[in-house]
Residue, then its C-alpha position, 0 to 999 in steps of 0.5 A: m689338473r687337481l681337484t678343488h678342495i670342494a670336489t675332493a671333500t665331496m667325492l671322498l665322502a660320497t657313497s661309492t654306489a654309481a649314481l642313477a638318473g634322477t637320483w641323489q646322495k648325501t655327502a658330508t657337506g651337502i648333496d649330489i643330484t643326478p637329474d633326469t634331464g637338463p644341461a647339467r649331469l651333476v648338481r652338487l650342493n655344498l653347505m658353506s655355513d648355516n646361511i650359505i650354499q654353494v651350487l656346482k653344476l657340471d656337464r660331466a659327473d667326473k669333471t674336476l675343477t681348478p681352484s677358485l681364485m676369489t674364494v677362500a672358504r671351505p665347505c662346512s663339515a661341522c654344519r648341521f643339516t638335513v636332507d628331505a626327499s619327500g617331494g613325492a610327485a614333485g620329485t624334489v630333494r631339499l637340503k635344509a640348514g639353520k638359516v637357508s635351504a635349497e630344493v632341487a628338482l630331480k627331473d631337471g636340476k632346477l633350484r629354489f632357495f628358502d630363508a630361515a622362515g621357510k619363505p622362498f626367495l630365489t627360484q631358478a627360471s633359466e639355464a644354459m651350458t654350451q660347449v665352446d672351444v677356447g684356445g684349443k681347450p673345451f670350456l662352457a658358455i653358461q647362463e643362470g637366471f632367477n626370479h623372472g618378473t621380480k620387483d626385488a632390487f639388486y646392488g653390487l656388481g662392482q664399480h660401474q659409471n653409468a649412474q645405475m643404482n638399482y640394477n633390476g631391469e639393467d644390463v651390466l657388463l663385467a669386464q675390467h676397464n680403466m674405470i670399471a672394477s667388476v665384482p660378480f656379487v649381487v645383494s638384494d634388498k630382500n636380504y639375499g645375495l649371489l656370488w658368481d664364481n667365474n673369472a671371465i667376461t660376465r654379464f648381468g641382465d641380458p646375456k646377449p652382447y650389445a652390437w652395432l646398430s645394423r645387427d638389429l635395427a633398420l637404418t635409413d639415411e637423411a633422405g630415407k634411403p635404407g642401408g645406413l645413416t648419412a655421415r658428414y665429415y667437416i675439417d676446419g669448418k668445411l664440409a669434406l665428405t658426405r656418404q652413407e654409413k652402415d654403422i657408427a663404428y669407430q669403437y677401437l683403433k683398428d676400426l678407425a684404421e679400417y673404416w675411416p674414409k679413404e678419401l680423407p687424410s688419416v686420423k693421424e694426419l688430421a691431428g691438430k685440425d678441427v674435425k667434426v663428424v655428423w650422423d643423421g638418419a633414422m632407426a626402426s625396429s620390428k620389435p616394439g618396446v623399450h630398447k637398451m642402447q649405448l653411446y660409446a665415446s671419447d672426445y666431445a659427443t652430442l646425441s639427439i634421439g627423436g629430436k630431443q638431446v639425450m646426451d652431451v658428453w666428453r671423455q679424454g680421447w684415449n679413454p672412451w666408455y659406454h653411456n647408457f640410454e633407452v629408446t622406445f620403438e613402435k613397430d617399424k616406425p622410424v626414430k630420428l637420430h642425430l649425432e655430432w662428434r668432434a674428433s681429436g684422436g678418440m673413438v665413437a660407436m653406437t651399440h644396441n640390444d633388442p628388448l627382452p621379454a618383461p619377465e627376463r628383463h626383471s630378473l637376476t640373470m648371470s652369464s659368462e663367456v667362458a667357464e668350467a662349470i656353473n658355480y655360485y654361492v647363495i647367501s641368506a641373511d636378516s640384513m644386507d649387512h649380513v649378506i655382505g658378511g657372507y660375501r666376506l666369509l667366502t672371499g676373505q675378511q677386510p683387514m684393518m687399514p692404517k688409521w692414516a689412510y683415512g686422512f687426506w691424500q694430496s697427489r697430482q699427476r705428477y711430482e717431477t722431482q723429489q723437491q716438488l713433493l717435499d715442498v708440498v708437504a712443507e707447504y701444508r704444514k706451514r699453513g697448518w692444514p691437515l695432511d697425512n699422505i703424499v703420493q709419488d705418481w708414475f715416471y720417477w724412473p728414467e725415460n727408458g726404464w719403466g719396470s726397472h724400479d729405478f729412480d731418475k737420479a737427476r730428479f730423485p737424487d736421494p729417494k731414501g732421504m725423500v721418504d725420511a723427510v716426509h716421515k719427519q714431517h709426520a706424513r706418509i708416502m705412497i709410490s706408484i708401481w705397475g705390472k708393466f715392463y719395458a722389454n729392454t729392462d733386466n726385470y722384463k728379461e728375467l721374467a720372460a726367461k722364466g715364461h712369466m711375461w706376456t710377450k705378444n705386445v712386444e712381438d707385435g712391436a706395439l709402442d707406448w706413448v712415452g718419448p719415442g715410444y717403447k716396446n712393453s708388456h705386462y707380467d703374468p701374475y697367475t703363478k706364485e713364482a712370477r709373483d715372488i720374482y715381481y716382489r723380489q725385483m722391487k724389494g731392494k729398490l723400493v720396499d726397503l726405502g720405507f714407502d708406506a703405501w703402494w699404488m698398483d696402477n693399471t691393474e685391469p690390466d690395460v696392456l694396449s688401450n682401445t684394442r679389439p676384444e678378440d685381439f686384447k684377449k691374446l695380449i693377456g694370456p696364456t696363463v696356467y689356466g688357459a687362454g687370456e679370456v679364461t682369466f679376463n677379470p682377476y688380474s688385480l686380485v692375484h697381482s695385489g695378492g703377491m705384493v701383500e704376501g711379500l710385504r706381510r712376510d717382510q713387515p709382519d707387524t705393519r698394516q699394509f695399504i694398497l691402492s688399485r685401479s681395478g678390483f675383483a671379488g676377494i681383493q679386500r683381503n689383500a688390504v686393497a682400496v680401489w679408486s674409480g680410474d681415470t675419470a673426466s672432469r665433467w659434472n656428469n662424471l661427478y654425478d656418476q661417481i655417487a652410484s659407482g661408489v655406493n654400489f662398489s661398497m655394497s659389493g663387499i669392498p669397503n675402501w673406495t676412492h676417486d680422483i677429486g676434481g676428475y682425472a682428465q680435463e678439457t683443454r679449456y681448463q689447461v691454462g695458466d700456471v695452475g693449468s700445468a702440473q709440470e712446473n717447467r712446462s707452464t701453459g701460462q702464455k695462454a690466457a684463461n677464460p674467466e667463465d671456464m675458470k669459474e666452472w673449473r673451480e666450482l666443479n673442484l669444490r663440489w667434488f672436494q666436498f663429496g670427497a670429504f665424505s668418501p671412504l678415502f679422501r684423495s685429491h688427484g688428477e693430471v695436468v692441472k695442479r691439485e694442491i688447495y693453495n694452487i687450485a684456489a689461488g686468488d679465490d679466498a672463498m674457495r680456499d676457505a671452503m676447501v680447508g673447512y671441509l678438510k678440517l671437518r674430515y679430521r674432526l670426524m676422525p673418531y667416527i670415521y675410524s670407528m666406522a672403518a673398524d666395523t668393516h673388519y670386525e662387523s663386515g661393515t660398509m662405510m659408504r652405504g646405499l639408503v636401502m641398507d638402513f631403510p629397506r622398508d622404504e620403497r622410495v629409497k631403492n632407486i635414489k642415485d645421488q644420496y647415500l649414507f656415510g656410516h649409519a649417522l650421516m646422510v650426504a646429498p652431493v651437488t652435481a650441477y654447475g651453478a646449483r645453489s639448492r637441490t632436492v633431498y629425500f629423507p628416508a622414512g623411519a627417522d627424522w633428520i637434522d641439517f648439519d649446517t642449519g639445524m633445520r629438522h626434516q621428517g622422514g618420508t618427505t622431500a624438500t628443496v634444501d639450500a646448497p650454497l657454494n661453500r656447503i654440501p647438504l649433510f644431515l644427521k639422523a635423529g638418535a645418532v651419536l656422532p663422536t667428533g674430535p679436534v682439528t689435527q695436522y695428522v690423524d694421530e697428533k692428539p691421541d688423548a684429545p677430548i671427544v665430543l658426542q654430538v647427540v641428535a635428540g628425537a630418538s634413542g641411539e648408540c655408537s661404539l667408539y673404536e681405538d687402537d694404535g692405528v699402524t701395527n697388527a696388534y689389533q689381530r692379537g686383541e689389542s684395541s678398545r671399544i667404548a659403547v655409548r647409548y643415548d636414551d631420548k626419553a630418559g635424557t641420559v647418555t651412558i658411556g660404557a666401561r672400556a672393553g680392551q686395551y692397547k699400547g699407548m692407550p690414554a688412560r683418561r680422557q674427557f668426554k663432552v656431550r652436546v644435545l642437538r635439537a631442532g634449530t641447533a646446527p652442529a657445524a656452528d660449533l663442534d667444540a660446544a658441549d652441554k655436559s662434560v665428564e672425565y672418563d677413566g674407563r669405568a661406565v658413567v651416566i650423564k643426565l642431560 
């Protein structure tokens, strides 16, 4: 292995004198410390900027590290810093830069970090480095804990779907999954952040993995007999078996094969039968306190603890995941458990962890299963936005996405023919409904040709003509691509011959679910040669056809669903870095990196757009947006999306989206013509239950309203058709509400695109936790179901069936105006607000200046359209209107414009500043209208209304209101 640039720079610039125990030496970018004791033999601090410090802790002073996959920044040799070793009896040495400093104890290498004012904000409290053997090579299992007993709030960590907002006191598993995008970055409400540079499975919170109940708890059956729970198996309503079971442990496919009762038909043989399993009994613990527990489930599951129902969930059978809950135990006192599981091919298990001591429970603790060293970056700033800016400095800036990406995306799983796809675009244009993007999902290839990049000629006779026809209708087209290959394809064979395929899944004979099933696996993208081959194989068959965007699906990657972890790790390796577990998490980063590198080489002046099902630290630099995976069409899943999207956005990756309506549905919704996305396999022979259809439509409408205020606005899902004219057929009120929010999205495009520009120029965040703008308001820190869409708008989605109102908290520090009614709410108060079916609660902050435009059919239809400045009276405020050509990389050459707008509430003036910058095609003149929103004035009533109007030619103008 070669040295990292960090290690190289430090070693070349350090003094040549051999380090002694308890000593330190200054380097060109920081200091090296050799502590007296502790697991680390060398502690190395590198200054990355005047507010970021890297910490490396090595178990051997001469150890070299492989290059980081997530970071792109180098240590800052030009940054000024001082080193102070006057710690005296305390035995410390301090590195001090402009806006951050770090103090290291010479005795044991423990650290404290201080902000620009010298106030400590991060104090190391625990540490572990344990030797482990991984694939026959020596590695470390590591842990570092800070701020034991803290009340600081923590956010980020990627996309997780357990309705967790503030992670203080929570446990989070960072392991990529269909619905989980793990990003080992934490940002605190106290304006500091930590980026944990590790590629393996990582845990925030308790380092101890959760396990089945019997590891920690005493289980008794329904009769009080110790050793397990009473399990009853019902088939078609009849009791088939009763037995005691040590655990609820059908977590993976092998578990079902090994532990399913041998007295009963196999799970496969029971397909189509009504199967129900019920567990009853009690749990007890010798360790009193609040215990963290999880129900891991797919299919229908209902859980009661202590006689109270705590969970009623459903997921598609092949896609189980964890549902968190807590149980308070008194010492050795039994707590009743009752679980009902309706099995139809899915999985179920319960897992548990003993309570941590309170100081450890409330801490910032990171641990990883595999590492070469402890390696992390500490960021100190004056706002959470600037902390996220530090993350982007380390891992790469977010490029400008094409403007059309922020328009509406219509998709379904899947359009079977090119004509189906073209008919959808034509229908939207015919109806005059805005549309920018259409999507061709998977299986456009011949049945046995996954990975061939070929089109099935019978269904897609002219792919280039299809692309061209979409473009002629002023729309864009995205196509699904995978890292998966069938073993019979030429592409698989070429990659395998070069050693770039993970072949174990094929060697095991595992078959996928298509037709008779085909042997398959994923390619290994961890070498440049492999990535180059992957792109080359695709270029002539797909890239050269003119597709606009790339849907990189299954980027966790899910090589074989529901495989035991120890087996799955063998399917995703080895790589040049070692066994599969060494690089468990970064697949999407390196895979998308190879794709965007090829696209940028072949299309140097075209903005790229990639949509990925997984994400990792740094993926934003690859022009990647991430979506929340194959969610379930259930109200609790809609609720989960809010915290998931907000925390993912606060992880530094601003372009996030979700399948409007949820990806997978219960069979009760898969009825009628709309209930089958495949035109030639309609389920029309089965009548729809009216109440089910009512709920399905309401769920989709509420989800659509939420989607309109998400960074990317995208409808997708399997089985049920998702086009507005299909899903709302016969329901004019639903159709009108959906079309209304579709049009509102386009009216907000000047605001949305300016917000998107801030993600590039200002390291901004579009979907914002309330704490980002109101850090002094303690009440906002745990709110899971409200968020800010930019700085001006607060969104409060409705996530309960039948709800026609909801409680909203209005953050202190601003007053708020209801977008639909004009009602004014004082900051720091709570109110129950109306939420009729056709309306999502939406509020404008006092002092907001919201630029809006007309309804358009696509985002660049009317580039010179008038701009209406919606100004909320009651406080002064400002905005910055950003514009460029929307599609090229000319912005990187400075070709863009900014127009600053300031509202002075006291003076009653709006100042439209002089235009800064220009770009090709920029309108020289345009009309600006100003509308003042006072209490009782509803913005939604007439977004074209204005109090004043001016013709703007690029020179500053002041409007007196």
